[in-house]
C-alpha positions, 0 to 999 in steps of 0.5 A: 499500499502507498499514500499520497496527500493530495492538496486540491487547494484552499478556501474560505469559509466563516469563523464563527461558523466553523467553531460553534460556540468557541469565543473567538478570543480562543479560536482567533488564535489559531484559525486568524481571521480576515476583515470579513471573520472568515479563515483559511482552511484546506482542501486535502485529499487521499489517495490510497494505492493498493494492488491493482486499486487507486483509491481516492477519498474526497475530491474537493470543491470542482472548478464548475460552478460559476463566479459567484458561487466561488465569491463566497468562498474565496478559493485561493492556493496553487493547489489542484486536483488535476496537478497533485495527482500529476506531481505523483504520476497519478490523472484522473482516468489512473482512480478506480474508487472514489470514496465520498466520506459525504456529499457536501461541495467541498468534499465532491464537487471535483467529482463531475466535469463540464463538458460542453453543455453535460455534467459527466463523471472527472473519473471515469473508469472509477466506482463512485461510493457513497452509502445509502442512508447518506444518498437518500439524506443528500438527494432529499435535503433539510431546509438547514443543510440543502445548500451545501447538497448540490444537485449537479455533484450528486445526480450526475453520479448516480445517472452515468451508472458508477453508483455503488454504495458502502454496505459495511457495517461500522468498524465492518472492512470494506476493502483490504485494510480499509474499515470505515467508521460511521457517524451521523453528528455531521450530517447523515452517515458521513464516513470515515476510511480506516486504514491499516497502513505500515503498522499504524492505524490512520483515521481520515477524518473529514468533518468529525474532526475538520482541524487540529484544534477540533480534538478540543470536546467544545469545538464543534461546527455550528453546520453540524446537525446534531452537535449533541451527537457530535460531542459523543462520537468524538468522545468515543473515537479519540478515546479509541485512537488514543489508546491505540495511537492511531494517527489522524489525518486532518481533511481541513486544517491548513498548516497540520496534516496528521497528528496524533494524541496524548491522554492528559489530565486536562483531556485528549491532547494534540502529541506531536503534529508531521506529515505522511512523508513523515509517518512514511520515512518512520515506517 
């Protein structure tokens, strides 16, 4: 197995929304806001090469939306999905599986591209993996969350015939060395890949823990549909992670790609920070 960090760019979201009940006097120290109270966030994905499979976990915001849409999110940075894949010797055609943790636009926007007047899969040779509970939640969205579920990102996947549903239970193996953890606080049936890699267990945190700062129990996004469920899920998973020395991989942290954890008198805290390359060098 080989793992590759795939950086697809950066965007901005409101700092208050991203940090929930945590006061700005605290969160502004770790995620400084601009004059509009917006903080910069990564769109960091993960590519797993395992045997004949090349599995891309999430794919960023994409580039097919109009200028008005992108004006709300202030895309910046030099990274793109295509450039990041190419840096590791891959193209979109090499991807065999696209694993979508959930269908919010900043996680699945790169799934579909424009081809003239048509919307077509960006990964023509891949199967796209969601799960039935989350898929139904996304195509029949509630009024609070529907702005995050864009039909142009979602419906063409099904229309292409490339949609597949993960059918394993929580903590069960989906593919060799890849288990799936299901959480429901952020959105219904979000999936977190748990990867066995060179003697390590890596948890792709998606939006359960969008950044290292969100390890702290009160640090829960205002975007979460069920924040008390998120709190319970964080407690359970972080306890398991610290007990078994897991590596956390962050999708949205601008500065910290990975960390491990330690149990302290003040609860579970971040221990060491590093990159996948650092982890590979230690293995």
